PDB file of N, CA, C and O in Angstrom:
ATOM      1  N   UNK A   1     -22.802 -54.283 -36.372  1.00  0.00           N
ATOM      2  CA  UNK A   1     -22.377 -54.266 -37.875  1.00  0.00           C
ATOM      3  C   UNK A   1     -22.034 -55.447 -38.269  1.00  0.00           C
ATOM      4  O   UNK A   1     -21.974 -55.595 -39.489  1.00  0.00           O
ATOM      5  N   UNK A   2     -21.735 -56.539 -37.464  1.00  0.00           N
ATOM      6  CA  UNK A   2     -21.374 -57.763 -38.079  1.00  0.00           C
ATOM      7  C   UNK A   2     -22.639 -58.539 -38.395  1.00  0.00           C
ATOM      8  O   UNK A   2     -22.527 -59.498 -39.159  1.00  0.00           O
ATOM      9  N   UNK A   3     -23.749 -58.257 -37.929  1.00  0.00           N
ATOM     10  CA  UNK A   3     -25.084 -58.573 -38.500  1.00  0.00           C
ATOM     11  C   UNK A   3     -25.799 -58.075 -39.717  1.00  0.00           C
ATOM     12  O   UNK A   3     -26.850 -58.512 -40.185  1.00  0.00           O
ATOM     13  N   UNK A   4     -25.039 -57.061 -40.164  1.00  0.00           N
ATOM     14  CA  UNK A   4     -25.414 -56.267 -41.495  1.00  0.00           C
ATOM     15  C   UNK A   4     -26.638 -55.411 -41.244  1.00  0.00           C
ATOM     16  O   UNK A   4     -27.445 -55.104 -42.121  1.00  0.00           O
ATOM     17  N   UNK A   5     -26.711 -55.030 -39.892  1.00  0.00           N
ATOM     18  CA  UNK A   5     -27.837 -53.843 -39.718  1.00  0.00           C
ATOM     19  C   UNK A   5     -27.176 -52.539 -39.741  1.00  0.00           C
ATOM     20  O   UNK A   5     -25.995 -52.472 -39.398  1.00  0.00           O
ATOM     21  N   UNK A   6     -27.830 -51.473 -40.119  1.00  0.00           N
ATOM     22  CA  UNK A   6     -27.342 -50.160 -40.048  1.00  0.00           C
ATOM     23  C   UNK A   6     -28.075 -49.363 -39.061  1.00  0.00           C
ATOM     24  O   UNK A   6     -29.240 -49.677 -38.818  1.00  0.00           O
ATOM     25  N   UNK A   7     -27.406 -48.134 -38.323  1.00  0.00           N
ATOM     26  CA  UNK A   7     -28.169 -47.457 -37.485  1.00  0.00           C
ATOM     27  C   UNK A   7     -27.455 -46.249 -37.629  1.00  0.00           C
ATOM     28  O   UNK A   7     -26.268 -46.120 -37.328  1.00  0.00           O
ATOM     29  N   UNK A   8     -28.296 -45.223 -38.164  1.00  0.00           N
ATOM     30  CA  UNK A   8     -27.777 -43.934 -38.481  1.00  0.00           C
ATOM     31  C   UNK A   8     -27.136 -43.238 -37.174  1.00  0.00           C
ATOM     32  O   UNK A   8     -26.301 -42.340 -37.280  1.00  0.00           O
ATOM     33  N   UNK A   9     -27.567 -43.695 -36.008  1.00  0.00           N
ATOM     34  CA  UNK A   9     -27.270 -42.851 -34.901  1.00  0.00           C
ATOM     35  C   UNK A   9     -25.765 -43.367 -34.344  1.00  0.00           C
ATOM     36  O   UNK A   9     -25.131 -42.795 -33.457  1.00  0.00           O
ATOM     37  N   UNK A  10     -25.373 -44.477 -35.007  1.00  0.00           N
ATOM     38  CA  UNK A  10     -23.983 -45.208 -34.733  1.00  0.00           C
ATOM     39  C   UNK A  10     -23.010 -44.093 -35.182  1.00  0.00           C
ATOM     40  O   UNK A  10     -23.119 -43.564 -36.288  1.00  0.00           O
ATOM     41  N   UNK A  11     -21.986 -43.729 -34.225  1.00  0.00           N
ATOM     42  CA  UNK A  11     -21.050 -42.705 -34.767  1.00  0.00           C
ATOM     43  C   UNK A  11     -20.027 -43.363 -35.783  1.00  0.00           C
ATOM     44  O   UNK A  11     -19.756 -44.563 -35.840  1.00  0.00           O
ATOM     45  N   UNK A  12     -19.476 -42.281 -36.628  1.00  0.00           N
ATOM     46  CA  UNK A  12     -18.138 -42.708 -37.223  1.00  0.00           C
ATOM     47  C   UNK A  12     -17.088 -43.018 -36.277  1.00  0.00           C
ATOM     48  O   UNK A  12     -17.208 -42.444 -35.194  1.00  0.00           O
ATOM     49  N   UNK A  13     -16.253 -43.658 -36.391  1.00  0.00           N
ATOM     50  CA  UNK A  13     -15.110 -43.958 -35.515  1.00  0.00           C
ATOM     51  C   UNK A  13     -13.761 -43.776 -36.241  1.00  0.00           C
ATOM     52  O   UNK A  13     -13.664 -44.201 -37.392  1.00  0.00           O
ATOM     53  N   UNK A  14     -12.733 -43.183 -35.653  1.00  0.00           N
ATOM     54  CA  UNK A  14     -11.520 -42.851 -36.265  1.00  0.00           C
ATOM     55  C   UNK A  14     -10.498 -43.241 -35.034  1.00  0.00           C
ATOM     56  O   UNK A  14     -10.666 -42.953 -33.849  1.00  0.00           O
ATOM     57  N   UNK A  15      -9.476 -43.916 -35.568  1.00  0.00           N
ATOM     58  CA  UNK A  15      -8.173 -44.088 -34.811  1.00  0.00           C
ATOM     59  C   UNK A  15      -7.099 -43.401 -35.660  1.00  0.00           C
ATOM     60  O   UNK A  15      -6.740 -43.757 -36.783  1.00  0.00           O
ATOM     61  N   UNK A  16      -6.573 -42.205 -34.846  1.00  0.00           N
ATOM     62  CA  UNK A  16      -5.606 -41.397 -35.514  1.00  0.00           C
ATOM     63  C   UNK A  16      -4.281 -41.671 -34.661  1.00  0.00           C
ATOM     64  O   UNK A  16      -4.382 -41.783 -33.439  1.00  0.00           O
ATOM     65  N   UNK A  17      -3.229 -41.763 -35.196  1.00  0.00           N
ATOM     66  CA  UNK A  17      -1.984 -41.881 -34.546  1.00  0.00           C
ATOM     67  C   UNK A  17      -0.675 -41.245 -35.203  1.00  0.00           C
ATOM     68  O   UNK A  17      -0.503 -41.300 -36.420  1.00  0.00           O
ATOM     69  N   UNK A  18       0.185 -40.676 -34.393  1.00  0.00           N
ATOM     70  CA  UNK A  18       1.286 -40.227 -35.003  1.00  0.00           C
ATOM     71  C   UNK A  18       2.457 -40.297 -34.242  1.00  0.00           C
ATOM     72  O   UNK A  18       2.313 -40.224 -33.022  1.00  0.00           O
ATOM     73  N   UNK A  19       3.637 -40.428 -34.716  1.00  0.00           N
ATOM     74  CA  UNK A  19       4.899 -40.594 -34.053  1.00  0.00           C
ATOM     75  C   UNK A  19       5.380 -39.208 -33.490  1.00  0.00           C
ATOM     76  O   UNK A  19       5.402 -38.231 -34.239  1.00  0.00           O
ATOM     77  N   UNK A  20       5.756 -39.119 -32.208  1.00  0.00           N
ATOM     78  CA  UNK A  20       6.168 -37.595 -31.706  1.00  0.00           C
ATOM     79  C   UNK A  20       7.521 -37.418 -32.173  1.00  0.00           C
ATOM     80  O   UNK A  20       8.372 -38.258 -31.880  1.00  0.00           O
ATOM     81  N   UNK A  21       7.799 -36.418 -32.865  1.00  0.00           N
ATOM     82  CA  UNK A  21       9.086 -36.029 -33.211  1.00  0.00           C
ATOM     83  C   UNK A  21       9.617 -34.709 -32.630  1.00  0.00           C
ATOM     84  O   UNK A  21      10.778 -34.334 -32.796  1.00  0.00           O
ATOM     85  N   UNK A  22       8.796 -34.112 -32.018  1.00  0.00           N
ATOM     86  CA  UNK A  22       9.127 -32.771 -31.248  1.00  0.00           C
ATOM     87  C   UNK A  22       9.492 -32.893 -30.005  1.00  0.00           C
ATOM     88  O   UNK A  22       9.229 -33.902 -29.351  1.00  0.00           O
ATOM     89  N   UNK A  23      10.217 -31.757 -29.479  1.00  0.00           N
ATOM     90  CA  UNK A  23      10.562 -31.750 -28.005  1.00  0.00           C
ATOM     91  C   UNK A  23       9.339 -31.837 -26.975  1.00  0.00           C
ATOM     92  O   UNK A  23       8.253 -31.321 -27.237  1.00  0.00           O
ATOM     93  N   UNK A  24       9.566 -32.448 -25.920  1.00  0.00           N
ATOM     94  CA  UNK A  24       8.608 -32.531 -24.949  1.00  0.00           C
ATOM     95  C   UNK A  24       7.988 -31.218 -24.380  1.00  0.00           C
ATOM     96  O   UNK A  24       8.707 -30.244 -24.155  1.00  0.00           O
ATOM     97  N   UNK A  25       6.663 -31.205 -24.154  1.00  0.00           N
ATOM     98  CA  UNK A  25       5.982 -29.976 -23.784  1.00  0.00           C
ATOM     99  C   UNK A  25       5.669 -29.944 -22.382  1.00  0.00           C
ATOM    100  O   UNK A  25       5.185 -28.958 -21.827  1.00  0.00           O
ATOM    101  N   UNK A  26       5.983 -31.160 -21.741  1.00  0.00           N
ATOM    102  CA  UNK A  26       5.593 -31.305 -20.400  1.00  0.00           C
ATOM    103  C   UNK A  26       6.490 -32.185 -19.588  1.00  0.00           C
ATOM    104  O   UNK A  26       6.979 -33.136 -20.199  1.00  0.00           O
ATOM    105  N   UNK A  27       6.826 -32.031 -18.199  1.00  0.00           N
ATOM    106  CA  UNK A  27       7.835 -32.691 -17.553  1.00  0.00           C
ATOM    107  C   UNK A  27       7.021 -33.925 -16.881  1.00  0.00           C
ATOM    108  O   UNK A  27       7.623 -34.799 -16.258  1.00  0.00           O
ATOM    109  N   UNK A  28       5.774 -33.935 -17.028  1.00  0.00           N
ATOM    110  CA  UNK A  28       4.992 -35.167 -16.435  1.00  0.00           C
ATOM    111  C   UNK A  28       5.441 -36.487 -16.711  1.00  0.00           C
ATOM    112  O   UNK A  28       5.745 -36.752 -17.874  1.00  0.00           O
ATOM    113  N   UNK A  29       5.536 -37.402 -15.787  1.00  0.00           N
ATOM    114  CA  UNK A  29       6.129 -38.692 -16.159  1.00  0.00           C
ATOM    115  C   UNK A  29       5.215 -39.381 -17.185  1.00  0.00           C
ATOM    116  O   UNK A  29       5.765 -40.239 -17.875  1.00  0.00           O
ATOM    117  N   UNK A  30       4.090 -39.178 -17.370  1.00  0.00           N
ATOM    118  CA  UNK A  30       3.321 -40.071 -18.251  1.00  0.00           C
ATOM    119  C   UNK A  30       2.902 -39.000 -19.579  1.00  0.00           C
ATOM    120  O   UNK A  30       1.852 -39.111 -20.211  1.00  0.00           O
ATOM    121  N   UNK A  31       3.901 -38.007 -19.832  1.00  0.00           N
ATOM    122  CA  UNK A  31       3.793 -37.329 -20.964  1.00  0.00           C
ATOM    123  C   UNK A  31       4.349 -38.199 -22.217  1.00  0.00           C
ATOM    124  O   UNK A  31       5.229 -39.050 -22.091  1.00  0.00           O
ATOM    125  N   UNK A  32       3.711 -37.868 -23.449  1.00  0.00           N
ATOM    126  CA  UNK A  32       4.126 -38.644 -24.475  1.00  0.00           C
ATOM    127  C   UNK A  32       5.743 -38.077 -24.733  1.00  0.00           C
ATOM    128  O   UNK A  32       6.082 -36.896 -24.672  1.00  0.00           O
ATOM    129  N   UNK A  33       6.581 -39.175 -25.018  1.00  0.00           N
ATOM    130  CA  UNK A  33       8.158 -39.064 -25.290  1.00  0.00           C
ATOM    131  C   UNK A  33       8.270 -38.898 -26.734  1.00  0.00           C
ATOM    132  O   UNK A  33       7.461 -39.393 -27.519  1.00  0.00           O
ATOM    133  N   UNK A  34       9.402 -38.112 -27.123  1.00  0.00           N
ATOM    134  CA  UNK A  34       9.967 -38.149 -28.367  1.00  0.00           C
ATOM    135  C   UNK A  34      10.164 -39.575 -28.860  1.00  0.00           C
ATOM    136  O   UNK A  34      10.830 -40.330 -28.150  1.00  0.00           O
ATOM    137  N   UNK A  35       9.651 -40.024 -30.012  1.00  0.00           N
ATOM    138  CA  UNK A  35       9.803 -41.274 -30.446  1.00  0.00           C
ATOM    139  C   UNK A  35       8.606 -42.326 -30.194  1.00  0.00           C
ATOM    140  O   UNK A  35       8.447 -43.335 -30.882  1.00  0.00           O
ATOM    141  N   UNK A  36       7.879 -41.992 -29.231  1.00  0.00           N
ATOM    142  CA  UNK A  36       6.669 -42.637 -28.873  1.00  0.00           C
ATOM    143  C   UNK A  36       5.573 -42.367 -29.861  1.00  0.00           C
ATOM    144  O   UNK A  36       5.640 -41.306 -30.482  1.00  0.00           O
ATOM    145  N   UNK A  37       4.539 -43.210 -30.097  1.00  0.00           N
ATOM    146  CA  UNK A  37       3.229 -42.957 -30.804  1.00  0.00           C
ATOM    147  C   UNK A  37       2.216 -42.644 -29.945  1.00  0.00           C
ATOM    148  O   UNK A  37       2.017 -43.336 -28.946  1.00  0.00           O
ATOM    149  N   UNK A  38       1.479 -41.587 -30.235  1.00  0.00           N
ATOM    150  CA  UNK A  38       0.423 -41.121 -29.739  1.00  0.00           C
ATOM    151  C   UNK A  38      -0.729 -41.536 -30.541  1.00  0.00           C
ATOM    152  O   UNK A  38      -0.773 -41.424 -31.766  1.00  0.00           O
ATOM    153  N   UNK A  39      -1.711 -42.044 -29.769  1.00  0.00           N
ATOM    154  CA  UNK A  39      -3.142 -42.685 -30.342  1.00  0.00           C
ATOM    155  C   UNK A  39      -4.205 -41.998 -30.107  1.00  0.00           C
ATOM    156  O   UNK A  39      -4.297 -41.828 -28.891  1.00  0.00           O
ATOM    157  N   UNK A  40      -5.173 -41.452 -30.751  1.00  0.00           N
ATOM    158  CA  UNK A  40      -6.421 -41.031 -30.421  1.00  0.00           C
ATOM    159  C   UNK A  40      -7.555 -41.750 -30.905  1.00  0.00           C
ATOM    160  O   UNK A  40      -7.479 -42.104 -32.082  1.00  0.00           O
ATOM    161  N   UNK A  41      -8.688 -42.079 -30.213  1.00  0.00           N
ATOM    162  CA  UNK A  41      -9.905 -42.742 -30.808  1.00  0.00           C
ATOM    163  C   UNK A  41     -10.938 -41.618 -30.848  1.00  0.00           C
ATOM    164  O   UNK A  41     -11.124 -40.958 -29.826  1.00  0.00           O
ATOM    165  N   UNK A  42     -11.523 -41.398 -31.807  1.00  0.00           N
ATOM    166  CA  UNK A  42     -12.698 -40.309 -31.857  1.00  0.00           C
ATOM    167  C   UNK A  42     -13.989 -41.080 -32.317  1.00  0.00           C
ATOM    168  O   UNK A  42     -14.002 -41.970 -33.167  1.00  0.00           O
ATOM    169  N   UNK A  43     -15.007 -40.625 -31.662  1.00  0.00           N
ATOM    170  CA  UNK A  43     -16.463 -40.972 -32.270  1.00  0.00           C
ATOM    171  C   UNK A  43     -16.842 -39.666 -32.658  1.00  0.00           C
ATOM    172  O   UNK A  43     -16.527 -38.650 -32.038  1.00  0.00           O
ATOM    173  N   UNK A  44     -17.527 -39.703 -33.702  1.00  0.00           N
ATOM    174  CA  UNK A  44     -18.190 -38.304 -34.328  1.00  0.00           C
ATOM    175  C   UNK A  44     -19.217 -38.738 -35.422  1.00  0.00           C
ATOM    176  O   UNK A  44     -19.171 -39.752 -36.118  1.00  0.00           O
ATOM    177  N   UNK A  45     -20.167 -37.730 -35.418  1.00  0.00           N
ATOM    178  CA  UNK A  45     -21.367 -38.024 -36.446  1.00  0.00           C
ATOM    179  C   UNK A  45     -20.781 -37.837 -37.813  1.00  0.00           C
ATOM    180  O   UNK A  45     -21.425 -38.272 -38.768  1.00  0.00           O
ATOM    181  N   UNK A  46     -19.647 -37.245 -38.012  1.00  0.00           N
ATOM    182  CA  UNK A  46     -19.013 -36.999 -39.471  1.00  0.00           C
ATOM    183  C   UNK A  46     -17.608 -37.102 -39.331  1.00  0.00           C
ATOM    184  O   UNK A  46     -16.987 -36.190 -38.786  1.00  0.00           O
ATOM    185  N   UNK A  47     -17.006 -38.168 -39.788  1.00  0.00           N
ATOM    186  CA  UNK A  47     -15.692 -38.352 -39.849  1.00  0.00           C
ATOM    187  C   UNK A  47     -14.943 -37.340 -40.742  1.00  0.00           C
ATOM    188  O   UNK A  47     -13.866 -36.874 -40.370  1.00  0.00           O
ATOM    189  N   UNK A  48     -15.534 -36.980 -41.977  1.00  0.00           N
ATOM    190  CA  UNK A  48     -15.077 -36.151 -42.780  1.00  0.00           C
ATOM    191  C   UNK A  48     -15.125 -34.687 -42.260  1.00  0.00           C
ATOM    192  O   UNK A  48     -14.163 -33.956 -42.497  1.00  0.00           O
ATOM    193  N   UNK A  49     -16.118 -34.254 -41.613  1.00  0.00           N
ATOM    194  CA  UNK A  49     -16.125 -32.982 -40.909  1.00  0.00           C
ATOM    195  C   UNK A  49     -15.098 -32.767 -39.860  1.00  0.00           C
ATOM    196  O   UNK A  49     -14.473 -31.724 -39.665  1.00  0.00           O
ATOM    197  N   UNK A  50     -15.005 -33.867 -39.220  1.00  0.00           N
ATOM    198  CA  UNK A  50     -13.944 -33.794 -38.251  1.00  0.00           C
ATOM    199  C   UNK A  50     -12.620 -33.630 -38.546  1.00  0.00           C
ATOM    200  O   UNK A  50     -11.856 -32.863 -37.961  1.00  0.00           O
ATOM    201  N   UNK A  51     -12.303 -34.483 -39.618  1.00  0.00           N
ATOM    202  CA  UNK A  51     -10.876 -34.455 -40.163  1.00  0.00           C
ATOM    203  C   UNK A  51     -10.648 -33.144 -40.718  1.00  0.00           C
ATOM    204  O   UNK A  51      -9.548 -32.609 -40.575  1.00  0.00           O
ATOM    205  N   UNK A  52     -11.645 -32.545 -41.378  1.00  0.00           N
ATOM    206  CA  UNK A  52     -11.316 -31.143 -42.161  1.00  0.00           C
ATOM    207  C   UNK A  52     -11.167 -30.201 -40.985  1.00  0.00           C
ATOM    208  O   UNK A  52     -10.316 -29.315 -41.067  1.00  0.00           O
ATOM    209  N   UNK A  53     -12.021 -30.326 -39.744  1.00  0.00           N
ATOM    210  CA  UNK A  53     -11.833 -29.277 -38.817  1.00  0.00           C
ATOM    211  C   UNK A  53     -10.491 -29.398 -38.138  1.00  0.00           C
ATOM    212  O   UNK A  53     -10.113 -28.338 -37.639  1.00  0.00           O
ATOM    213  N   UNK A  54      -9.719 -30.373 -38.002  1.00  0.00           N
ATOM    214  CA  UNK A  54      -8.532 -30.600 -37.328  1.00  0.00           C
ATOM    215  C   UNK A  54      -7.387 -30.309 -38.414  1.00  0.00           C
ATOM    216  O   UNK A  54      -6.244 -30.118 -37.999  1.00  0.00           O
ATOM    217  N   UNK A  55      -7.634 -30.272 -39.690  1.00  0.00           N
ATOM    218  CA  UNK A  55      -6.794 -29.937 -40.575  1.00  0.00           C
ATOM    219  C   UNK A  55      -5.840 -31.213 -40.870  1.00  0.00           C
ATOM    220  O   UNK A  55      -4.631 -31.084 -41.065  1.00  0.00           O
ATOM    221  N   UNK A  56      -6.456 -32.351 -40.881  1.00  0.00           N
ATOM    222  CA  UNK A  56      -5.760 -33.852 -40.900  1.00  0.00           C
ATOM    223  C   UNK A  56      -4.805 -33.745 -42.181  1.00  0.00           C
ATOM    224  O   UNK A  56      -3.613 -34.042 -42.109  1.00  0.00           O
ATOM    225  N   UNK A  57      -5.372 -33.333 -43.272  1.00  0.00           N
ATOM    226  CA  UNK A  57      -4.690 -33.543 -44.571  1.00  0.00           C
ATOM    227  C   UNK A  57      -3.348 -32.722 -44.509  1.00  0.00           C
ATOM    228  O   UNK A  57      -2.295 -33.225 -44.901  1.00  0.00           O
ATOM    229  N   UNK A  58      -3.413 -31.484 -44.021  1.00  0.00           N
ATOM    230  CA  UNK A  58      -2.379 -30.642 -43.804  1.00  0.00           C
ATOM    231  C   UNK A  58      -1.295 -31.064 -42.714  1.00  0.00           C
ATOM    232  O   UNK A  58      -0.084 -30.916 -42.881  1.00  0.00           O
ATOM    233  N   UNK A  59      -1.779 -31.511 -41.780  1.00  0.00           N
ATOM    234  CA  UNK A  59      -0.851 -32.254 -40.779  1.00  0.00           C
ATOM    235  C   UNK A  59      -0.205 -33.251 -41.031  1.00  0.00           C
ATOM    236  O   UNK A  59       0.842 -33.472 -40.422  1.00  0.00           O
ATOM    237  N   UNK A  60      -0.660 -34.060 -41.956  1.00  0.00           N
ATOM    238  CA  UNK A  60      -0.223 -35.350 -42.225  1.00  0.00           C
ATOM    239  C   UNK A  60       0.603 -35.316 -43.733  1.00  0.00           C
ATOM    240  O   UNK A  60       1.199 -36.305 -44.159  1.00  0.00           O
ATOM    241  N   UNK A  61       0.543 -34.173 -44.371  1.00  0.00           N
ATOM    242  CA  UNK A  61       1.063 -34.174 -45.813  1.00  0.00           C
ATOM    243  C   UNK A  61       2.688 -34.488 -45.598  1.00  0.00           C
ATOM    244  O   UNK A  61       3.394 -33.974 -44.730  1.00  0.00           O
ATOM    245  N   UNK A  62       3.085 -35.413 -46.556  1.00  0.00           N
ATOM    246  CA  UNK A  62       4.418 -35.581 -46.664  1.00  0.00           C
ATOM    247  C   UNK A  62       5.041 -36.482 -45.562  1.00  0.00           C
ATOM    248  O   UNK A  62       6.246 -36.729 -45.556  1.00  0.00           O
ATOM    249  N   UNK A  63       4.070 -37.023 -44.515  1.00  0.00           N
ATOM    250  CA  UNK A  63       4.623 -37.944 -43.658  1.00  0.00           C
ATOM    251  C   UNK A  63       4.356 -39.391 -44.010  1.00  0.00           C
ATOM    252  O   UNK A  63       3.289 -39.783 -44.481  1.00  0.00           O
ATOM    253  N   UNK A  64       5.458 -40.197 -43.735  1.00  0.00           N
ATOM    254  CA  UNK A  64       5.179 -41.629 -44.105  1.00  0.00           C
ATOM    255  C   UNK A  64       4.506 -42.444 -43.306  1.00  0.00           C
ATOM    256  O   UNK A  64       4.273 -41.986 -42.188  1.00  0.00           O
ATOM    257  N   UNK A  65       4.086 -43.618 -43.558  1.00  0.00           N
ATOM    258  CA  UNK A  65       3.285 -44.514 -42.783  1.00  0.00           C
ATOM    259  C   UNK A  65       3.657 -44.940 -41.653  1.00  0.00           C
ATOM    260  O   UNK A  65       2.899 -45.483 -40.849  1.00  0.00           O
ATOM    261  N   UNK A  66       5.089 -44.699 -41.445  1.00  0.00           N
ATOM    262  CA  UNK A  66       5.726 -45.060 -40.264  1.00  0.00           C
ATOM    263  C   UNK A  66       5.567 -43.989 -39.164  1.00  0.00           C
ATOM    264  O   UNK A  66       5.742 -44.213 -37.967  1.00  0.00           O
ATOM    265  N   UNK A  67       5.218 -42.807 -39.695  1.00  0.00           N
ATOM    266  CA  UNK A  67       5.139 -41.537 -38.874  1.00  0.00           C
ATOM    267  C   UNK A  67       3.564 -41.269 -38.334  1.00  0.00           C
ATOM    268  O   UNK A  67       3.295 -40.819 -37.221  1.00  0.00           O
ATOM    269  N   UNK A  68       2.716 -41.593 -39.227  1.00  0.00           N
ATOM    270  CA  UNK A  68       1.231 -41.359 -38.988  1.00  0.00           C
ATOM    271  C   UNK A  68       0.291 -42.513 -39.771  1.00  0.00           C
ATOM    272  O   UNK A  68       0.449 -43.053 -40.866  1.00  0.00           O
ATOM    273  N   UNK A  69      -0.672 -42.652 -38.827  1.00  0.00           N
ATOM    274  CA  UNK A  69      -1.805 -43.578 -39.615  1.00  0.00           C
ATOM    275  C   UNK A  69      -3.218 -43.229 -39.115  1.00  0.00           C
ATOM    276  O   UNK A  69      -3.414 -42.560 -38.101  1.00  0.00           O
ATOM    277  N   UNK A  70      -4.171 -43.725 -39.889  1.00  0.00           N
ATOM    278  CA  UNK A  70      -5.635 -43.396 -39.806  1.00  0.00           C
ATOM    279  C   UNK A  70      -6.264 -44.696 -40.003  1.00  0.00           C
ATOM    280  O   UNK A  70      -6.041 -45.324 -41.038  1.00  0.00           O
ATOM    281  N   UNK A  71      -7.019 -45.141 -39.111  1.00  0.00           N
ATOM    282  CA  UNK A  71      -8.157 -46.220 -39.359  1.00  0.00           C
ATOM    283  C   UNK A  71      -9.421 -45.575 -39.436  1.00  0.00           C
ATOM    284  O   UNK A  71      -9.579 -44.590 -38.714  1.00  0.00           O
ATOM    285  N   UNK A  72     -10.402 -45.960 -40.214  1.00  0.00           N
ATOM    286  CA  UNK A  72     -11.664 -45.288 -40.133  1.00  0.00           C
ATOM    287  C   UNK A  72     -12.807 -46.428 -40.102  1.00  0.00           C
ATOM    288  O   UNK A  72     -12.616 -47.543 -40.587  1.00  0.00           O
ATOM    289  N   UNK A  73     -13.906 -46.073 -39.538  1.00  0.00           N
ATOM    290  CA  UNK A  73     -15.145 -47.012 -39.574  1.00  0.00           C
ATOM    291  C   UNK A  73     -16.262 -45.993 -39.698  1.00  0.00           C
ATOM    292  O   UNK A  73     -16.712 -45.403 -38.715  1.00  0.00           O
ATOM    293  N   UNK A  74     -16.668 -45.816 -40.855  1.00  0.00           N
ATOM    294  CA  UNK A  74     -17.739 -44.765 -41.216  1.00  0.00           C
ATOM    295  C   UNK A  74     -19.046 -45.584 -41.535  1.00  0.00           C
ATOM    296  O   UNK A  74     -19.024 -46.743 -41.951  1.00  0.00           O
ATOM    297  N   UNK A  75     -20.217 -44.834 -41.288  1.00  0.00           N
ATOM    298  CA  UNK A  75     -21.603 -45.381 -41.607  1.00  0.00           C
ATOM    299  C   UNK A  75     -21.463 -45.453 -43.033  1.00  0.00           C
ATOM    300  O   UNK A  75     -20.630 -44.788 -43.649  1.00  0.00           O
ATOM    301  N   UNK A  76     -22.318 -46.303 -43.597  1.00  0.00           N
ATOM    302  CA  UNK A  76     -22.411 -46.611 -45.061  1.00  0.00           C
ATOM    303  C   UNK A  76     -23.596 -45.943 -45.487  1.00  0.00           C
ATOM    304  O   UNK A  76     -23.951 -46.006 -46.663  1.00  0.00           O
TER     305      UNK A  76
END
């Protein structure tokens, strides 16, 4: 990308993160703890379709930037 070339086969990349505010669902020692931030990195052919499929807008509605964030790298 830094050389200005485009490749339609290169995926869209999303970094999605949110602060866990709900009680623990697992007793595993490596489980995400309340107050910790979980981060997912996603490669997809369509960031827009992926975000719609997981209901990103509904899940993040009303949450502050301290609670959730999204970084996108989409094909141009």
